[in-house]
Every structure is written in C-alpha cells, then in structure tokens.
C-alpha positions in Angstrom: 44.3 76.3 51.5 46.7 76.5 48.6 47.2 80.3 48.7 49.9 82.5 50.1 50.6 86.3 50.3 48.8 89.5 51.0 49.1 91.9 48.1 51.0 89.5 45.8 48.8 86.3 46.2 50.1 83.0 45.0 48.1 79.8 44.5 49.2 76.5 43.1 47.2 73.6 41.7 47.5 70.2 40.0 48.9 66.8 40.9 52.2 65.0 40.0 50.6 62.6 37.5 47.6 64.8 36.5 47.4 66.6 33.2 49.4 69.6 34.4 50.5 71.6 37.5 50.0 75.3 37.6 50.2 78.6 39.4 48.2 81.8 39.6 49.7 85.1 40.7 47.3 87.8 41.6 48.4 91.4 42.4 51.0 91.8 39.7 51.3 95.3 38.2 50.4 95.7 34.5 53.1 96.1 31.9 55.7 93.8 33.4 57.6 92.1 30.5 57.8 88.3 30.9 59.6 86.7 27.9 59.9 82.9 28.1 63.7 83.0 28.2 63.6 84.7 31.6 62.2 81.4 33.1 64.6 78.9 31.6 67.7 79.3 33.8 65.8 78.7 37.2 63.5 76.0 35.8 66.6 74.1 34.5 68.3 74.6 37.9 65.3 73.0 39.6 65.8 69.9 37.5 69.3 69.5 39.1 71.2 69.7 35.8 70.6 65.9 35.3 73.5 65.3 37.7 73.8 62.2 39.7 71.3 62.1 42.5 68.3 63.4 40.6 65.4 61.5 39.3 65.5 60.4 35.6 62.0 61.7 35.2 62.4 64.7 32.9 59.7 67.2 31.9 60.1 70.1 29.4 58.9 72.6 32.0 58.2 75.6 29.8 55.4 77.9 31.1 52.2 78.0 29.1 50.3 81.2 29.9 46.5 80.9 30.2 45.7 84.4 31.5 47.2 87.7 32.6 49.7 88.0 29.7 49.1 89.9 26.5 51.8 90.9 23.9 54.4 89.6 26.3 53.5 91.8 29.2 51.3 91.4 32.3 47.8 92.8 32.0 47.1 93.4 35.7 44.6 90.5 35.7 45.6 87.3 37.6 48.4 85.6 35.8 48.0 81.8 35.3 50.7 79.5 34.1 50.6 75.7 33.6 53.3 73.0 33.1 52.0 69.8 31.5 53.0 66.4 32.9 54.1 64.3 30.0 56.6 61.9 31.5 54.7 59.9 34.1 54.7 56.2 35.1 51.6 55.9 37.3 51.7 52.1 37.3 54.7 52.2 39.7 52.3 53.6 42.3 49.4 51.2 41.7 51.7 48.3 42.7 52.4 49.8 46.2 49.0 51.3 46.9 48.5 48.9 49.8 51.6 50.3 51.6 51.5 53.9 52.8 55.1 54.9 52.3 56.9 56.0 55.4 58.0 59.6 55.3 55.4 60.4 52.6 51.9 61.9 53.0 50.2 58.7 51.7 48.5 57.8 55.0 47.6 61.3 56.2 46.3 62.2 52.8 44.0 59.2 52.8 42.8 60.0 56.3 42.2 63.6 55.5 40.5 63.2 52.1 38.8 59.9 52.7 40.7 58.0 50.1 39.7 60.3 47.3 43.2 61.9 46.9 45.2 61.3 43.8 48.0 59.2 45.2 50.0 58.8 42.0 53.5 60.2 42.5 52.4 61.9 45.7 49.6 63.8 44.0 49.2 67.3 45.2 51.8 66.7 47.9 54.5 66.0 45.3 57.7 68.0 44.9 56.7 68.2 41.2 54.6 71.3 42.2 57.8 73.2 43.1 58.1 74.0 39.4 55.1 76.3 40.1 57.0 78.0 42.9 60.1 78.5 40.8 58.2 80.0 38.0 56.4 82.4 40.3 59.7 83.2 41.9 61.2 84.3 38.5 58.5 86.9 38.3 59.0 88.0 41.9 62.7 88.4 41.3 61.9 90.8 38.4 60.0 93.0 40.9 63.1 93.0 43.3 65.3 95.3 41.2 68.6 95.9 42.9 68.0 93.0 45.3 70.0 89.8 44.8 68.5 86.5 46.1 70.9 83.6 45.9 70.8 80.1 47.5 73.5 77.4 47.5 74.1 74.0 49.0 76.3 74.0 52.0 76.5 70.2 52.6 75.1 66.9 51.4 74.8 64.0 53.8 76.9 65.9 56.3 79.7 66.5 53.8 80.7 69.9 52.5 81.9 68.1 49.3 78.7 67.5 47.4 80.1 64.6 45.3 81.5 62.9 48.4 78.1 63.2 50.1 76.3 61.8 47.2 78.7 58.9 46.9 78.0 58.0 50.5 74.3 57.5 49.5 75.2 55.6 46.3 77.5 53.3 48.3 74.8 52.7 50.9 72.1 52.3 48.2 70.1 54.9 50.2 69.1 58.6 50.1 70.6 61.6 51.9 69.6 65.1 53.0 71.4 68.4 53.0 71.6 72.0 54.1 70.9 74.9 51.8 71.7 78.5 52.6 70.0 81.6 51.2 71.5 85.1 51.2 69.8 88.3 50.1 71.8 91.4 49.2 70.3 94.9 48.9 67.2 94.4 51.0 66.3 97.8 52.4 65.6 98.3 56.1 62.0 98.4 57.3 60.4 95.4 55.7 58.3 93.2 57.9 56.8 93.8 61.3 56.8 92.4 64.9 55.3 89.0 65.7 53.1 87.4 63.0 54.3 89.3 60.0 58.0 89.3 60.9 60.4 88.6 58.1 61.4 85.4 59.8 57.8 84.3 60.3 56.8 84.8 56.7 60.0 83.3 55.3 59.7 80.3 57.6 56.1 79.8 56.5 57.1 79.9 52.9 60.2 77.7 53.3 58.2 75.0 55.0 55.9 74.9 52.0 58.8 73.3 50.1 58.5 69.5 50.5 61.2 68.0 52.6 62.2 71.1 54.5 62.5 70.1 58.2 64.3 73.0 59.9 65.3 76.7 59.4 67.7 79.1 61.2 68.5 82.8 60.7 71.9 84.3 61.1 73.8 82.5 63.9 70.7 80.3 64.3 71.0 77.5 66.8 74.6 78.4 67.5 73.2 81.5 69.3 72.0 79.3 72.1 75.7 78.6 72.9 76.8 82.3 72.8 77.0 85.0 75.5 74.8 88.0 74.8 77.7 90.4 74.2 79.1 87.9 71.6 75.8 87.6 69.8 74.9 91.3 69.7 75.7 93.0 66.4 77.4 96.3 67.1 75.8 99.1 65.1 78.3 101.1 63.1 76.3 104.0 61.6 72.9 105.6 61.1 72.1 103.3 58.2 72.2 100.3 60.6 75.3 98.6 59.3 76.7 96.2 61.9 80.1 94.8 62.6 78.8 91.2 62.7 75.5 89.7 61.4 74.5 87.1 64.0 70.9 88.4 63.6 71.0 87.4 59.9 69.7 90.8 58.8 66.5 90.9 60.9 65.8 92.4 64.3 62.4 92.8 65.9 61.0 91.0 62.8 62.1 93.9 60.6 64.9 93.9 58.0 67.9 95.9 59.1 69.5 96.7 55.7 72.3 94.2 56.4 72.5 90.9 54.4 69.6 88.6 55.0 71.0 85.1 55.8 69.2 81.9 56.6 69.6 78.2 56.2 67.2 75.2 55.8 67.6 71.6 56.6 66.4 69.2 53.9 65.5 65.6 54.9 66.6 62.5 52.9 64.3 61.4 50.1 61.7 59.2 51.7 61.5 56.9 48.7 64.6 54.9 49.1 65.5 51.8 47.1 66.2 49.8 50.3 63.6 47.4 51.6 61.6 48.8 54.5 58.4 48.0 56.4 55.0 49.6 56.6 51.5 48.8 57.6 49.6 47.0 54.8 46.1 48.5 54.5 44.8 45.4 52.8 46.1 42.8 55.3 46.2 45.0 58.4 49.7 43.8 59.3 53.2 45.3 59.1 55.1 43.9 56.1 58.3 44.4 54.2 58.2 46.2 50.8 60.3 48.3 48.6 59.4 51.6 46.8 59.5 51.4 43.0 59.6 54.3 40.6 62.0 57.2 39.8 63.1 59.3 42.7 65.8 61.7 43.7 68.8 60.4 45.7 69.0 63.8 47.3 66.2 66.3 47.2 68.5 69.1 48.4 70.1 69.2 45.0 66.9 70.8 43.7 66.2 73.1 46.6 68.3 76.2 45.9 66.1 77.7 43.1 63.0 76.8 45.0 64.2 78.5 48.1 65.2 81.6 46.1 61.7 81.6 44.6 59.7 81.6 47.9 62.1 84.1 49.4 61.6 86.5 46.5 57.8 86.0 46.7 57.8 86.9 50.4 60.1 89.9 50.0 58.2 91.2 46.9 54.9 91.0 48.8 56.4 92.8 51.9 58.0 95.6 49.8 54.8 96.1 47.8 53.1 96.6 51.2 55.7 99.1 52.1 55.5 100.7 48.7 59.2 100.2 48.2 59.1 98.7 44.7 59.2 101.8 42.5 59.7 101.8 38.7 59.0 98.1 38.3 57.5 98.2 34.8 59.8 97.2 32.0 
C-alpha cells in the first residue's frame, strides 16, 4: 500500500512521467495556515540547487491544492496537493525497455504487476515522488513547534569533502553514494513505545521509503558493536533524563529520552550510470551489454537531506499527536 501513519496519514500517488505526482494528508487539524512560500525553501533544496551531480531535469515544483485548503488554511478535510510533470523525456526509456536496469525496480515491477506498470522514468518507483514527501514534511514541521529537524550530508563517495567526492565520480564517469545525518532538537521525552511502534522502528520504516536508502543507524550505531557496555551506556545526569553522552541517539526502550535524536542513513550510488553494463535482454533472452540513457543524478545523496527531514517530521508529528503533545498548533 502507499499509505503511512496512524493519526496523521500520508498517501502518495502518481508516476515519474505521468501527468502529475501528488500527496494526500489526512488527520490535519483545521485552521493551519499554509502559504505557498512556506514550501519553497525545502522544495528547492530537494532539487539539489542545480549543483554538479544533480539531474538537468527541472520541474517548477509548486504545490497545487485540490482539497483541504480554503482561504489559505486547512479545513480539517483530507489535504491533497499535486505537482505536475512538465519536463519529461519518455523516449529515453522506450529505447532500453528490453533491458531491465540493474539496481532499479524494472524487473521486479514487471514481475509483480504483470508488465502493466508505467516504466517511464521508473514510474511509481521513481525518486520524483520524493517531492510529495518533502511537501508533506513542510506541513509536519509546522506542527512541530519548538522542535528543529535538520539533516546534512556527512560524506559523498567516502569523502567528507563533498566536491572531492563528486569529482571522484566525474573522473570515473560513474555515480557515487553518500551518508546523511539527521538531528532533532527539542523532542520531548515519552514519544514512541516498545517494539513495533518504537521511535527507531517508525523512523526506519519511513527512511526506507526514500528510494536509494540502504542502511540506517541511531546514535553510536554499528560502532556500538565494538564498545564495552560501560563505554556505551549514557550516564543520566538529572531527573529530566539529560545524559553525559548520547550513544543511544536520544532513544531508549523505543521511547524518546528528551536528548538530541541522532541517526544516519546510507545512500547507494545512482543505479543509472553512464558506463556500459550488462543485463538480461527480455527480447532475446540473453545477457548483453547496454548503457542507460536519459537524465540522472550523479549522486542521489545530494537530494536526500530535505527528504529525510520530511519523513522524520511526519513520523514525529504523528507520534506527538498520539501523545497529545502538540498544543496550540493553529496559526
């Protein structure tokens, strides 16, 4: 299914080269002001600032509201936004239809949907739909008053220097991945629960909905496996739960501690690389060489920070609504 959330329910729809992609948010309170300018900064960040390493495909990406907004404020009904697709080149994908692209969902999509899927630009599997997540995240951030959600790139292609990492890919005429970190300040203690609704469980679920995410770690993460227990334990300093260290990343027992929430995601290299590769040809039944045409990101990680912030804000807003810890949210 294409839905997520409990009280704040999100659904996304559309395909990369269809008429539009869109998002519906149900469970929003009435009276929340949503001027268009509130969306611009994060939607532009998702484009990567037209820096080297991002696709030359450019869409305007301004939300068009179909329902749930009246006189600039939410009505309490489901809010639906769409983003038209106006800059597509579908012919690029007709030429390689016979070759399921390694690393993409081409083959599994055809197997699951019997060949009826829209394969242009990756269809419903495309990173194009992350514009929907970012737009929904803008709204979720407005619900999280006093809580700051910020993500940043830690490294590209194994390099802390982003430009150096991108240049490695350019020199190799290939693509690279990266690591993105998200930090949340001001999250109160008590959000989440043990086991299936833990903060980590829900954030991991949401993070893996972002195309190209292949790993996640909280706090010390995988480094915890190389620590002694005394080293990893975060000494509690007061009744509010402040700790001397934060190896737990702001979550213990699946519940937020009130300390900074810290986690990182691993972003794989873009699967569509300009280098020649091999794949099974569905028309001939043999493995053959081919190259992927079209417009693609050199490094998907460049676009991930605002998307990661968005899904994080959506998860936390839903949790805090369940805990009734979002007072005075109406502008």
